[in-house]
py3Dmol code that shows the C-alpha trace and the ligand (Angstrom):
import py3Dmol

protein = """\
ATOM      1  CA  MET A   1     -57.104  18.938  91.541  1.00  0.00           C
ATOM      2  CA  SER A   2     -56.639  15.486  93.076  1.00  0.00           C
ATOM      3  CA  ILE A   3     -54.272  12.965  91.523  1.00  0.00           C
ATOM      4  CA  PHE A   4     -57.327  10.824  90.733  1.00  0.00           C
ATOM      5  CA  GLN A   5     -59.037  13.652  88.837  1.00  0.00           C
ATOM      6  CA  ARG A   6     -55.814  14.554  87.020  1.00  0.00           C
ATOM      7  CA  THR A   7     -55.368  10.944  85.968  1.00  0.00           C
ATOM      8  CA  THR A   8     -58.901  10.572  84.631  1.00  0.00           C
ATOM      9  CA  ILE A   9     -58.681  13.831  82.647  1.00  0.00           C
ATOM     10  CA  ALA A  10     -55.305  12.743  81.211  1.00  0.00           C
ATOM     11  CA  LEU A  11     -56.819   9.377  80.266  1.00  0.00           C
ATOM     12  CA  ALA A  12     -59.788  11.114  78.635  1.00  0.00           C
ATOM     13  CA  ARG A  13     -57.444  13.253  76.508  1.00  0.00           C
ATOM     14  CA  SER A  14     -55.006  10.476  75.565  1.00  0.00           C
ATOM     15  CA  PRO A  15     -55.309   9.731  71.814  1.00  0.00           C
ATOM     16  CA  ALA A  16     -53.621   6.345  72.320  1.00  0.00           C
ATOM     17  CA  MET A  17     -56.130   5.327  75.004  1.00  0.00           C
ATOM     18  CA  GLY A  18     -58.965   6.619  72.845  1.00  0.00           C
ATOM     19  CA  ARG A  19     -57.829   4.491  69.901  1.00  0.00           C
ATOM     20  CA  ALA A  20     -57.385   1.438  72.084  1.00  0.00           C
ATOM     21  CA  MET A  21     -60.805   1.879  73.674  1.00  0.00           C
ATOM     22  CA  ARG A  22     -62.547   2.388  70.335  1.00  0.00           C
ATOM     23  CA  ALA A  23     -61.091  -0.945  69.289  1.00  0.00           C
ATOM     24  CA  VAL A  24     -62.801  -2.548  72.253  1.00  0.00           C
ATOM     25  CA  ALA A  25     -66.405  -3.586  71.568  1.00  0.00           C
ATOM     26  CA  ALA A  26     -68.500  -0.453  71.184  1.00  0.00           C
ATOM     27  CA  ARG A  27     -71.108  -1.361  73.755  1.00  0.00           C
ATOM     28  CA  THR A  28     -69.234  -2.284  76.892  1.00  0.00           C
ATOM     29  CA  SER A  29     -70.932  -2.003  80.249  1.00  0.00           C
ATOM     30  CA  LEU A  30     -69.512   1.466  80.945  1.00  0.00           C
ATOM     31  CA  ALA A  31     -70.698   2.740  77.558  1.00  0.00           C
ATOM     32  CA  GLN A  32     -74.047   0.994  77.922  1.00  0.00           C
ATOM     33  CA  ARG A  33     -74.748   2.782  81.162  1.00  0.00           C
ATOM     34  CA  PHE A  34     -73.881   6.299  80.005  1.00  0.00           C
ATOM     35  CA  VAL A  35     -74.395   6.343  76.209  1.00  0.00           C
ATOM     36  CA  GLY A  36     -77.920   6.577  74.823  1.00  0.00           C
ATOM     37  CA  GLY A  37     -77.305   5.011  71.404  1.00  0.00           C
ATOM     38  CA  ALA A  38     -74.637   4.144  68.847  1.00  0.00           C
ATOM     39  CA  ASP A  39     -76.177   6.449  66.241  1.00  0.00           C
ATOM     40  CA  VAL A  40     -78.742   9.202  65.913  1.00  0.00           C
ATOM     41  CA  ASP A  41     -81.694   6.870  65.292  1.00  0.00           C
ATOM     42  CA  ALA A  42     -80.927   4.835  68.407  1.00  0.00           C
ATOM     43  CA  ALA A  43     -80.502   8.023  70.456  1.00  0.00           C
ATOM     44  CA  VAL A  44     -83.842   9.399  69.277  1.00  0.00           C
ATOM     45  CA  ARG A  45     -85.504   6.071  70.156  1.00  0.00           C
ATOM     46  CA  THR A  46     -84.050   6.366  73.673  1.00  0.00           C
ATOM     47  CA  ALA A  47     -85.298   9.962  73.912  1.00  0.00           C
ATOM     48  CA  GLN A  48     -88.744   8.881  72.740  1.00  0.00           C
ATOM     49  CA  ARG A  49     -88.877   6.077  75.292  1.00  0.00           C
ATOM     50  CA  LEU A  50     -87.949   8.462  78.112  1.00  0.00           C
ATOM     51  CA  ARG A  51     -90.565  10.953  77.044  1.00  0.00           C
ATOM     52  CA  ASP A  52     -93.353   8.430  76.505  1.00  0.00           C
ATOM     53  CA  ALA A  53     -92.690   6.426  79.660  1.00  0.00           C
ATOM     54  CA  HIS A  54     -91.739   9.191  82.082  1.00  0.00           C
ATOM     55  CA  GLY A  55     -92.218  12.627  80.523  1.00  0.00           C
ATOM     56  CA  ILE A  56     -88.439  13.138  80.677  1.00  0.00           C
ATOM     57  CA  ARG A  57     -86.926  15.296  77.914  1.00  0.00           C
ATOM     58  CA  ALA A  58     -83.504  14.836  76.307  1.00  0.00           C
ATOM     59  CA  SER A  59     -80.617  16.873  75.008  1.00  0.00           C
ATOM     60  CA  LEU A  60     -78.692  14.939  72.371  1.00  0.00           C
ATOM     61  CA  PHE A  61     -74.909  15.182  72.390  1.00  0.00           C
ATOM     62  CA  TYR A  62     -72.760  13.594  69.677  1.00  0.00           C
ATOM     63  CA  LEU A  63     -69.635  12.127  71.265  1.00  0.00           C
ATOM     64  CA  GLY A  64     -66.374  13.511  69.919  1.00  0.00           C
ATOM     65  CA  GLU A  65     -64.455  16.302  71.634  1.00  0.00           C
ATOM     66  CA  TYR A  66     -61.041  17.968  71.151  1.00  0.00           C
ATOM     67  CA  VAL A  67     -61.058  17.302  67.403  1.00  0.00           C
ATOM     68  CA  ALA A  68     -58.760  19.139  64.969  1.00  0.00           C
ATOM     69  CA  GLU A  69     -58.996  17.211  61.668  1.00  0.00           C
ATOM     70  CA  PRO A  70     -61.368  18.867  59.142  1.00  0.00           C
ATOM     71  CA  ALA A  71     -63.164  15.627  58.239  1.00  0.00           C
ATOM     72  CA  ALA A  72     -63.792  14.737  61.890  1.00  0.00           C
ATOM     73  CA  ILE A  73     -65.052  18.259  62.623  1.00  0.00           C
ATOM     74  CA  GLU A  74     -67.447  18.150  59.681  1.00  0.00           C
ATOM     75  CA  HIS A  75     -68.640  14.728  60.780  1.00  0.00           C
ATOM     76  CA  ASN A  76     -69.420  16.025  64.292  1.00  0.00           C
ATOM     77  CA  VAL A  77     -71.275  19.039  62.910  1.00  0.00           C
ATOM     78  CA  SER A  78     -73.357  16.984  60.508  1.00  0.00           C
ATOM     79  CA  GLN A  79     -74.263  14.553  63.315  1.00  0.00           C
ATOM     80  CA  ALA A  80     -75.547  17.443  65.434  1.00  0.00           C
ATOM     81  CA  ILE A  81     -77.534  18.819  62.474  1.00  0.00           C
ATOM     82  CA  ASN A  82     -78.948  15.359  61.709  1.00  0.00           C
ATOM     83  CA  ALA A  83     -79.964  15.021  65.342  1.00  0.00           C
ATOM     84  CA  CYS A  84     -82.026  18.227  65.026  1.00  0.00           C
ATOM     85  CA  GLY A  85     -83.920  16.873  62.016  1.00  0.00           C
ATOM     86  CA  ALA A  86     -84.474  13.471  63.630  1.00  0.00           C
ATOM     87  CA  LEU A  87     -85.767  14.995  66.885  1.00  0.00           C
ATOM     88  CA  ALA A  88     -88.191  17.243  65.009  1.00  0.00           C
ATOM     89  CA  ALA A  89     -89.390  14.341  62.844  1.00  0.00           C
ATOM     90  CA  ALA A  90     -90.073  12.307  66.003  1.00  0.00           C
ATOM     91  CA  GLY A  91     -92.119  15.161  67.487  1.00  0.00           C
ATOM     92  CA  LEU A  92     -89.582  15.789  70.258  1.00  0.00           C
ATOM     93  CA  ASP A  93     -88.272  19.197  71.210  1.00  0.00           C
ATOM     94  CA  VAL A  94     -85.075  19.954  69.323  1.00  0.00           C
ATOM     95  CA  HIS A  95     -82.392  20.189  71.981  1.00  0.00           C
ATOM     96  CA  VAL A  96     -78.726  19.490  71.357  1.00  0.00           C
ATOM     97  CA  SER A  97     -75.617  20.034  73.456  1.00  0.00           C
ATOM     98  CA  VAL A  98     -72.405  21.000  71.726  1.00  0.00           C
ATOM     99  CA  ASP A  99     -68.737  21.067  72.759  1.00  0.00           C
ATOM    100  CA  PRO A 100     -66.904  23.955  71.026  1.00  0.00           C
ATOM    101  CA  THR A 101     -63.782  21.772  70.732  1.00  0.00           C
ATOM    102  CA  ALA A 102     -65.819  19.236  68.753  1.00  0.00           C
ATOM    103  CA  ILE A 103     -67.019  21.606  66.031  1.00  0.00           C
ATOM    104  CA  GLY A 104     -63.950  23.523  64.906  1.00  0.00           C
ATOM    105  CA  TYR A 105     -62.412  25.561  67.711  1.00  0.00           C
ATOM    106  CA  MET A 106     -59.385  23.252  67.749  1.00  0.00           C
ATOM    107  CA  ALA A 107     -58.739  24.330  64.138  1.00  0.00           C
ATOM    108  CA  SER A 108     -59.730  28.005  64.196  1.00  0.00           C
ATOM    109  CA  ASP A 109     -62.198  30.263  65.990  1.00  0.00           C
ATOM    110  CA  ALA A 110     -63.741  31.278  62.665  1.00  0.00           C
ATOM    111  CA  LEU A 111     -64.478  27.679  61.723  1.00  0.00           C
ATOM    112  CA  GLY A 112     -65.875  26.911  65.195  1.00  0.00           C
ATOM    113  CA  GLU A 113     -68.166  29.917  65.075  1.00  0.00           C
ATOM    114  CA  ALA A 114     -69.371  29.231  61.533  1.00  0.00           C
ATOM    115  CA  ASN A 115     -70.202  25.646  62.467  1.00  0.00           C
ATOM    116  CA  ALA A 116     -71.964  26.718  65.657  1.00  0.00           C
ATOM    117  CA  ARG A 117     -74.161  28.997  63.528  1.00  0.00           C
ATOM    118  CA  ARG A 118     -75.005  26.093  61.227  1.00  0.00           C
ATOM    119  CA  ILE A 119     -76.112  24.008  64.182  1.00  0.00           C
ATOM    120  CA  GLY A 120     -78.004  26.937  65.719  1.00  0.00           C
ATOM    121  CA  GLN A 121     -79.896  27.405  62.465  1.00  0.00           C
ATOM    122  CA  ALA A 122     -80.738  23.700  62.360  1.00  0.00           C
ATOM    123  CA  VAL A 123     -82.092  23.978  65.911  1.00  0.00           C
ATOM    124  CA  ARG A 124     -84.198  26.984  64.985  1.00  0.00           C
ATOM    125  CA  GLN A 125     -85.444  25.426  61.759  1.00  0.00           C
ATOM    126  CA  PRO A 126     -84.755  21.678  61.640  1.00  0.00           C
ATOM    127  CA  ALA A 127     -84.715  20.010  58.213  1.00  0.00           C
ATOM    128  CA  GLY A 128     -88.162  18.907  57.141  1.00  0.00           C
ATOM    129  CA  GLN A 129     -89.986  21.376  59.350  1.00  0.00           C
ATOM    130  CA  ALA A 130     -92.106  23.903  57.492  1.00  0.00           C
ATOM    131  CA  THR A 131     -91.151  27.591  57.868  1.00  0.00           C
ATOM    132  CA  GLY A 132     -93.136  29.217  60.632  1.00  0.00           C
ATOM    133  CA  GLN A 133     -93.986  25.890  62.255  1.00  0.00           C
ATOM    134  CA  ALA A 134     -92.918  26.986  65.711  1.00  0.00           C
ATOM    135  CA  THR A 135     -91.921  24.294  68.141  1.00  0.00           C
ATOM    136  CA  GLY A 136     -93.078  26.112  71.240  1.00  0.00           C
ATOM    137  CA  GLN A 137     -90.432  28.860  71.261  1.00  0.00           C
ATOM    138  CA  GLU A 138     -92.440  30.697  73.874  1.00  0.00           C
ATOM    139  CA  ALA A 139     -92.504  27.852  76.377  1.00  0.00           C
ATOM    140  CA  GLY A 140     -89.269  27.278  78.279  1.00  0.00           C
ATOM    141  CA  ALA A 141     -89.272  23.530  78.762  1.00  0.00           C
ATOM    142  CA  GLY A 142     -90.486  22.557  75.301  1.00  0.00           C
ATOM    143  CA  ARG A 143     -88.417  25.148  73.530  1.00  0.00           C
ATOM    144  CA  ASN A 144     -85.712  24.333  71.001  1.00  0.00           C
ATOM    145  CA  TRP A 145     -82.198  25.002  72.254  1.00  0.00           C
ATOM    146  CA  MET A 146     -78.599  24.466  71.327  1.00  0.00           C
ATOM    147  CA  VAL A 147     -76.663  24.520  74.594  1.00  0.00           C
ATOM    148  CA  LEU A 148     -72.928  25.133  74.586  1.00  0.00           C
ATOM    149  CA  ASP A 149     -71.058  22.904  76.993  1.00  0.00           C
ATOM    150  CA  MET A 150     -68.290  24.507  79.017  1.00  0.00           C
ATOM    151  CA  GLU A 151     -64.992  22.693  78.670  1.00  0.00           C
ATOM    152  CA  ASP A 152     -61.603  23.480  80.185  1.00  0.00           C
ATOM    153  CA  ALA A 153     -60.519  26.966  81.271  1.00  0.00           C
ATOM    154  CA  GLY A 154     -58.525  27.490  78.059  1.00  0.00           C
ATOM    155  CA  ILE A 155     -61.695  27.789  75.991  1.00  0.00           C
ATOM    156  CA  ARG A 156     -63.997  29.494  78.521  1.00  0.00           C
ATOM    157  CA  GLU A 157     -63.634  33.056  77.158  1.00  0.00           C
ATOM    158  CA  ARG A 158     -64.235  31.941  73.582  1.00  0.00           C
ATOM    159  CA  THR A 159     -67.257  29.862  74.605  1.00  0.00           C
ATOM    160  CA  CYS A 160     -68.815  32.860  76.399  1.00  0.00           C
ATOM    161  CA  ALA A 161     -68.072  35.101  73.387  1.00  0.00           C
ATOM    162  CA  LEU A 162     -69.642  32.518  71.067  1.00  0.00           C
ATOM    163  CA  HIS A 163     -72.753  32.441  73.226  1.00  0.00           C
ATOM    164  CA  ARG A 164     -73.080  36.236  73.095  1.00  0.00           C
ATOM    165  CA  GLY A 165     -72.494  36.334  69.321  1.00  0.00           C
ATOM    166  CA  LEU A 166     -75.065  33.640  68.545  1.00  0.00           C
ATOM    167  CA  LEU A 167     -77.650  35.264  70.819  1.00  0.00           C
ATOM    168  CA  GLN A 168     -77.113  38.583  69.064  1.00  0.00           C
ATOM    169  CA  ALA A 169     -77.691  36.760  65.780  1.00  0.00           C
ATOM    170  CA  GLY A 170     -81.092  35.681  67.135  1.00  0.00           C
ATOM    171  CA  LEU A 171     -80.227  32.007  67.482  1.00  0.00           C
ATOM    172  CA  PRO A 172     -81.706  29.892  70.305  1.00  0.00           C
ATOM    173  CA  VAL A 173     -78.527  29.270  72.249  1.00  0.00           C
ATOM    174  CA  GLY A 174     -77.855  28.509  75.888  1.00  0.00           C
ATOM    175  CA  LEU A 175     -74.611  28.218  77.826  1.00  0.00           C
ATOM    176  CA  THR A 176     -73.231  26.015  80.574  1.00  0.00           C
ATOM    177  CA  LEU A 177     -71.493  27.700  83.520  1.00  0.00           C
ATOM    178  CA  GLN A 178     -69.402  25.983  86.158  1.00  0.00           C
ATOM    179  CA  ALA A 179     -70.111  26.915  89.788  1.00  0.00           C
ATOM    180  CA  ARG A 180     -66.574  25.902  90.797  1.00  0.00           C
ATOM    181  CA  ARG A 181     -65.071  28.848  88.864  1.00  0.00           C
ATOM    182  CA  ARG A 182     -64.840  32.000  90.966  1.00  0.00           C
ATOM    183  CA  ARG A 183     -65.735  34.230  88.020  1.00  0.00           C
ATOM    184  CA  THR A 184     -69.056  32.573  87.214  1.00  0.00           C
ATOM    185  CA  PRO A 185     -71.195  35.261  88.969  1.00  0.00           C
ATOM    186  CA  GLU A 186     -69.777  37.858  86.516  1.00  0.00           C
ATOM    187  CA  ASP A 187     -70.825  35.741  83.523  1.00  0.00           C
ATOM    188  CA  LEU A 188     -74.227  35.188  85.109  1.00  0.00           C
ATOM    189  CA  ALA A 189     -74.877  38.882  85.644  1.00  0.00           C
ATOM    190  CA  TRP A 190     -74.993  39.488  81.894  1.00  0.00           C
ATOM    191  CA  ALA A 191     -76.762  36.297  80.878  1.00  0.00           C
ATOM    192  CA  ILE A 192     -79.730  36.446  83.233  1.00  0.00           C
ATOM    193  CA  ARG A 193     -80.878  39.646  81.532  1.00  0.00           C
ATOM    194  CA  GLN A 194     -81.146  37.891  78.146  1.00  0.00           C
ATOM    195  CA  GLN A 195     -83.708  35.569  76.653  1.00  0.00           C
ATOM    196  CA  THR A 196     -81.370  32.666  77.013  1.00  0.00           C
ATOM    197  CA  SER A 197     -80.905  29.573  79.077  1.00  0.00           C
ATOM    198  CA  LEU A 198     -78.061  28.809  81.435  1.00  0.00           C
ATOM    199  CA  ARG A 199     -77.241  25.357  82.660  1.00  0.00           C
ATOM    200  CA  LEU A 200     -75.463  25.549  85.976  1.00  0.00           C
ATOM    201  CA  VAL A 201     -73.128  22.631  86.790  1.00  0.00           C
ATOM    202  CA  LYS A 202     -70.494  22.116  89.479  1.00  0.00           C
ATOM    203  CA  GLY A 203     -67.781  21.730  86.828  1.00  0.00           C
ATOM    204  CA  ALA A 204     -65.784  18.742  85.634  1.00  0.00           C
ATOM    205  CA  PHE A 205     -62.474  20.505  84.827  1.00  0.00           C
ATOM    206  CA  PRO A 206     -60.846  21.527  88.115  1.00  0.00           C
ATOM    207  CA  GLU A 207     -58.282  24.342  87.915  1.00  0.00           C
ATOM    208  CA  ARG A 208     -56.944  25.244  91.345  1.00  0.00           C
ATOM    209  CA  ALA A 209     -55.967  28.844  90.524  1.00  0.00           C
ATOM    210  CA  LEU A 210     -59.431  29.661  89.170  1.00  0.00           C
ATOM    211  CA  ASP A 211     -61.707  27.665  91.433  1.00  0.00           C
ATOM    212  CA  HIS A 212     -63.333  27.779  94.836  1.00  0.00           C
ATOM    213  CA  ALA A 213     -61.470  25.348  97.055  1.00  0.00           C
ATOM    214  CA  GLY A 214     -63.249  22.238  98.302  1.00  0.00           C
ATOM    215  CA  ARG A 215     -66.641  20.614  97.800  1.00  0.00           C
ATOM    216  CA  ASP A 216     -68.452  22.701 100.439  1.00  0.00           C
ATOM    217  CA  ARG A 217     -67.340  25.996  98.943  1.00  0.00           C
ATOM    218  CA  ILE A 218     -68.322  24.795  95.456  1.00  0.00           C
ATOM    219  CA  ASP A 219     -71.752  23.734  96.744  1.00  0.00           C
ATOM    220  CA  HIS A 220     -72.210  27.152  98.363  1.00  0.00           C
ATOM    221  CA  ALA A 221     -71.169  28.859  95.135  1.00  0.00           C
ATOM    222  CA  TYR A 222     -73.692  26.683  93.274  1.00  0.00           C
ATOM    223  CA  LEU A 223     -76.513  27.856  95.526  1.00  0.00           C
ATOM    224  CA  ASP A 224     -75.404  31.498  95.313  1.00  0.00           C
ATOM    225  CA  ALA A 225     -75.475  31.243  91.522  1.00  0.00           C
ATOM    226  CA  ALA A 226     -78.869  29.480  91.634  1.00  0.00           C
ATOM    227  CA  ALA A 227     -80.244  32.386  93.674  1.00  0.00           C
ATOM    228  CA  ILE A 228     -79.142  34.811  90.935  1.00  0.00           C
ATOM    229  CA  MET A 229     -80.705  32.599  88.254  1.00  0.00           C
ATOM    230  CA  LEU A 230     -83.970  32.547  90.200  1.00  0.00           C
ATOM    231  CA  SER A 231     -84.085  36.317  90.707  1.00  0.00           C
ATOM    232  CA  ARG A 232     -87.042  38.448  89.737  1.00  0.00           C
ATOM    233  CA  GLU A 233     -84.874  40.230  87.189  1.00  0.00           C
ATOM    234  CA  ALA A 234     -84.156  36.895  85.466  1.00  0.00           C
ATOM    235  CA  ARG A 235     -87.821  35.920  85.406  1.00  0.00           C
ATOM    236  CA  GLU A 236     -88.885  39.273  83.947  1.00  0.00           C
ATOM    237  CA  ALA A 237     -86.239  38.985  81.235  1.00  0.00           C
ATOM    238  CA  GLY A 238     -87.612  35.610  80.071  1.00  0.00           C
ATOM    239  CA  PHE A 239     -84.486  33.786  81.201  1.00  0.00           C
ATOM    240  CA  TYR A 240     -84.725  29.987  81.526  1.00  0.00           C
ATOM    241  CA  PRO A 241     -82.743  28.463  84.424  1.00  0.00           C
ATOM    242  CA  VAL A 242     -81.436  24.906  84.166  1.00  0.00           C
ATOM    243  CA  PHE A 243     -79.851  23.140  87.118  1.00  0.00           C
ATOM    244  CA  GLY A 244     -77.489  20.426  85.942  1.00  0.00           C
ATOM    245  CA  THR A 245     -76.874  18.363  89.047  1.00  0.00           C
ATOM    246  CA  HIS A 246     -77.565  14.970  90.597  1.00  0.00           C
ATOM    247  CA  ASP A 247     -77.123  16.388  94.081  1.00  0.00           C
ATOM    248  CA  ASP A 248     -80.450  15.998  95.862  1.00  0.00           C
ATOM    249  CA  ARG A 249     -79.479  18.370  98.678  1.00  0.00           C
ATOM    250  CA  LEU A 250     -78.840  21.150  96.169  1.00  0.00           C
ATOM    251  CA  ALA A 251     -82.014  20.318  94.254  1.00  0.00           C
ATOM    252  CA  GLY A 252     -84.032  20.476  97.476  1.00  0.00           C
ATOM    253  CA  ALA A 253     -82.659  23.923  98.290  1.00  0.00           C
ATOM    254  CA  ILE A 254     -83.375  25.102  94.721  1.00  0.00           C
ATOM    255  CA  MET A 255     -86.963  23.836  94.841  1.00  0.00           C
ATOM    256  CA  ALA A 256     -87.534  25.670  98.136  1.00  0.00           C
ATOM    257  CA  LEU A 257     -86.017  28.889  96.787  1.00  0.00           C
ATOM    258  CA  ALA A 258     -88.048  28.703  93.566  1.00  0.00           C
ATOM    259  CA  ARG A 259     -91.273  28.215  95.538  1.00  0.00           C
ATOM    260  CA  GLU A 260     -90.441  31.095  97.858  1.00  0.00           C
ATOM    261  CA  ARG A 261     -89.795  33.394  94.893  1.00  0.00           C
ATOM    262  CA  GLY A 262     -92.882  32.406  92.947  1.00  0.00           C
ATOM    263  CA  TRP A 263     -91.254  30.451  90.097  1.00  0.00           C
ATOM    264  CA  SER A 264     -93.637  27.807  88.807  1.00  0.00           C
ATOM    265  CA  PRO A 265     -92.082  24.327  88.349  1.00  0.00           C
ATOM    266  CA  ASP A 266     -92.652  24.793  84.612  1.00  0.00           C
ATOM    267  CA  ALA A 267     -90.384  27.819  84.417  1.00  0.00           C
ATOM    268  CA  PHE A 268     -87.093  26.019  85.055  1.00  0.00           C
ATOM    269  CA  GLU A 269     -85.669  22.519  84.814  1.00  0.00           C
ATOM    270  CA  PHE A 270     -83.319  19.982  86.314  1.00  0.00           C
ATOM    271  CA  GLU A 271     -80.956  18.225  83.947  1.00  0.00           C
ATOM    272  CA  MET A 272     -78.969  15.082  84.652  1.00  0.00           C
ATOM    273  CA  LEU A 273     -76.670  12.819  82.743  1.00  0.00           C
ATOM    274  CA  TYR A 274     -78.206   9.802  81.071  1.00  0.00           C
ATOM    275  CA  GLY A 275     -77.606   6.778  83.302  1.00  0.00           C
ATOM    276  CA  VAL A 276     -76.791   8.740  86.451  1.00  0.00           C
ATOM    277  CA  ARG A 277     -79.281   8.511  89.340  1.00  0.00           C
ATOM    278  CA  PRO A 278     -82.289   7.488  87.203  1.00  0.00           C
ATOM    279  CA  ASP A 279     -84.251   6.938  90.435  1.00  0.00           C
ATOM    280  CA  TRP A 280     -83.796  10.587  91.363  1.00  0.00           C
ATOM    281  CA  GLN A 281     -84.774  11.675  87.838  1.00  0.00           C
ATOM    282  CA  LEU A 282     -88.070   9.825  88.226  1.00  0.00           C
ATOM    283  CA  ALA A 283     -88.618  11.172  91.735  1.00  0.00           C
ATOM    284  CA  LEU A 284     -88.297  14.756  90.490  1.00  0.00           C
ATOM    285  CA  ARG A 285     -90.720  14.066  87.655  1.00  0.00           C
ATOM    286  CA  GLY A 286     -93.109  12.609  90.212  1.00  0.00           C
ATOM    287  CA  LEU A 287     -92.927  15.904  92.089  1.00  0.00           C
ATOM    288  CA  GLY A 288     -93.964  17.723  88.900  1.00  0.00           C
ATOM    289  CA  TYR A 289     -90.595  19.233  87.899  1.00  0.00           C
ATOM    290  CA  ASN A 290     -89.225  19.417  84.369  1.00  0.00           C
ATOM    291  CA  VAL A 291     -86.443  16.870  83.976  1.00  0.00           C
ATOM    292  CA  ARG A 292     -84.115  16.540  81.027  1.00  0.00           C
ATOM    293  CA  VAL A 293     -81.313  14.057  80.465  1.00  0.00           C
ATOM    294  CA  TYR A 294     -78.118  14.855  78.651  1.00  0.00           C
ATOM    295  CA  LEU A 295     -78.044  11.978  76.195  1.00  0.00           C
ATOM    296  CA  PRO A 296     -74.735  11.213  74.470  1.00  0.00           C
ATOM    297  CA  PHE A 297     -74.677   9.082  71.330  1.00  0.00           C
ATOM    298  CA  GLY A 298     -72.036   7.756  68.942  1.00  0.00           C
ATOM    299  CA  GLY A 299     -68.988   5.544  69.196  1.00  0.00           C
ATOM    300  CA  ASP A 300     -66.368   7.845  70.705  1.00  0.00           C
ATOM    301  CA  TRP A 301     -67.489   7.135  74.239  1.00  0.00           C
ATOM    302  CA  TRP A 302     -64.114   6.886  75.984  1.00  0.00           C
ATOM    303  CA  PRO A 303     -63.379  10.532  77.019  1.00  0.00           C
ATOM    304  CA  TYR A 304     -66.972  11.020  78.134  1.00  0.00           C
ATOM    305  CA  ALA A 305     -67.182   7.793  80.095  1.00  0.00           C
ATOM    306  CA  ILE A 306     -63.812   8.191  81.798  1.00  0.00           C
ATOM    307  CA  ARG A 307     -64.915  11.642  82.992  1.00  0.00           C
ATOM    308  CA  ARG A 308     -67.868   9.953  84.718  1.00  0.00           C
ATOM    309  CA  VAL A 309     -65.318   7.807  86.566  1.00  0.00           C
ATOM    310  CA  GLY A 310     -63.560  11.021  87.608  1.00  0.00           C
ATOM    311  CA  GLU A 311     -66.839  12.324  89.071  1.00  0.00           C
ATOM    312  CA  ASN A 312     -67.673   9.125  90.835  1.00  0.00           C
ATOM    313  CA  PRO A 313     -64.937   6.591  91.610  1.00  0.00           C
ATOM    314  CA  GLY A 314     -67.778   4.080  92.077  1.00  0.00           C
ATOM    315  CA  ASN A 315     -67.985   3.948  88.276  1.00  0.00           C
ATOM    316  CA  ALA A 316     -64.472   2.494  88.125  1.00  0.00           C
ATOM    317  CA  TRP A 317     -65.886  -0.983  88.646  1.00  0.00           C
ATOM    318  CA  LEU A 318     -67.986  -0.557  85.503  1.00  0.00           C
ATOM    319  CA  LEU A 319     -64.815   0.339  83.628  1.00  0.00           C
ATOM    320  CA  ALA A 320     -63.014  -2.680  85.047  1.00  0.00           C
ATOM    321  CA  ARG A 321     -65.927  -4.912  84.025  1.00  0.00           C
ATOM    322  CA  SER A 322     -65.907  -3.404  80.525  1.00  0.00           C
ATOM    323  CA  LEU A 323     -62.257  -4.202  80.042  1.00  0.00           C
ATOM    324  CA  LYS A 324     -62.516  -7.673  81.529  1.00  0.00           C
ATOM    325  CA  ALA A 325     -65.507  -8.528  79.335  1.00  0.00           C
ATOM    326  CA  ASP A 326     -63.378  -7.899  76.266  1.00  0.00           C
TER     327      ASP A 326
END
"""
ligand_1 = """\
53
FAD
P -71.896 15.441 92.971
O -71.767 15.979 94.344
O -70.714 15.123 92.192
O -72.900 14.241 92.939
C -74.153 14.194 93.614
C -74.609 12.758 93.670
O -74.746 12.189 92.373
C -73.632 11.834 94.418
O -74.385 10.882 95.110
C -72.862 11.194 93.325
O -72.356 9.936 93.694
C -73.890 11.076 92.198
N -73.175 11.203 90.926
C -72.669 12.310 90.379
N -72.046 12.048 89.200
C -72.161 10.718 89.043
C -71.734 9.815 88.046
N -71.034 10.222 86.982
N -72.048 8.500 88.179
C -72.754 8.070 89.247
N -73.185 8.871 90.240
C -72.889 10.179 90.140
N -69.289 19.773 83.555
C -68.536 20.694 82.906
O -67.448 21.057 83.365
N -68.970 21.254 81.721
C -70.183 20.943 81.183
O -70.545 21.474 80.121
C -71.010 20.003 81.871
N -72.231 19.690 81.399
C -73.063 18.945 82.196
C -74.390 18.793 81.805
C -75.264 18.138 82.652
C -76.692 17.991 82.250
C -74.809 17.591 83.898
C -75.743 16.901 84.846
C -73.495 17.707 84.255
C -72.601 18.371 83.420
N -71.266 18.522 83.772
C -70.499 19.427 83.080
C -70.676 17.732 84.891
C -70.770 18.469 86.204
O -69.898 19.564 86.195
C -70.407 17.566 87.409
O -69.120 17.069 87.243
C -71.345 16.393 87.579
O -72.653 16.730 87.299
C -71.301 15.887 89.043
O -71.727 16.886 89.914
P -73.139 16.850 90.705
O -73.698 18.215 90.681
O -74.007 15.800 90.172
O -72.770 16.608 92.225
"""
view = py3Dmol.view(width=600, height=400)
view.addModel(protein, "pdb")
view.setStyle({"model": 0}, {"cartoon": {"style": "trace"}})
view.addModel(ligand_1, "xyz")
view.setStyle({"model": 1}, {"stick": {}})
view.zoomTo()
view.show()
């Protein structure tokens, strides 16, 4: 891990920095670029605008990770559940992304799992939606999903176990896997045979002992994993591949592979972070591919936004502008 990456992750985790940054005006330029709304209503309006204007779907993510206090955990869980109801009421597909460390795993595994089930049930049957009113469960892109984010290596095993447990309970749950980790192909081998969704990302939590070394090797690992996700076995199992990347070279290779193997553009999707490469998001839509944005909302934007600086040092100027403006 580079010193720059280490520093940004340390800054993201620092409670003192978090407190200081929350005291700064909530909508600074860095937050404005990457956060889709201060509350659930604003986030749903953003999602609606993206869908109506561009046919781009959204996955709502309530900001707040690495939380151990019971009240804060409950708050995060209820925000995710509220998001499900609000998305359904707006006629959008019910899709939320969840960090295990935000919903109880920092307190106990049992609490984290119980809360994940509550959110999974809200995704399957959002408040206000009549029983049996399916929201397109058979169609991949428009299907309701709760997707588990993959955080640092310390919680990887428990996140994979949670995914398996919720799937066995019949809940619509997907998982994020990080191409940088050398063991990802083993996790993939099981998942592609299930009716689940996997979001493949390069990985934002470098861990030298566990990772492929260097950008080129990680990119190769990404494409190797994509080839497994686009296998015939995966398609026959009803697996739904999601490619979480802004890398147009990788996306180009994935599109070619999917075509070659007979996957229709409807049977998988590209997902990008809200505010990152919006031009490329529109270009992919123009080519007829499913595009979703990962749309964070809420006030606790600091750890999320500083991680975007870690991915792209070019975002540091936005941070500098944010601080200067206040
Ligand atoms: P890169 O090679 O990093 O970037 C490709 C291009 O996009 C470059 O031109 C680059 O400048 C531009 N770009 C990339 N990121 C940014 C940015 N922040 N701002 C501006 N330009 C940028 N990581 C996890 O570890 N766990 C997760 O659960 C997780 N969930 C994710 C969900 C989604 C939908 C996405 C898109 C990413 C997620 N990530 C997650 C982050 C991911 O691991 C990468 O750190 C991030 O996506 C950057 O990698 P890239 O594939 O876009 O390629």
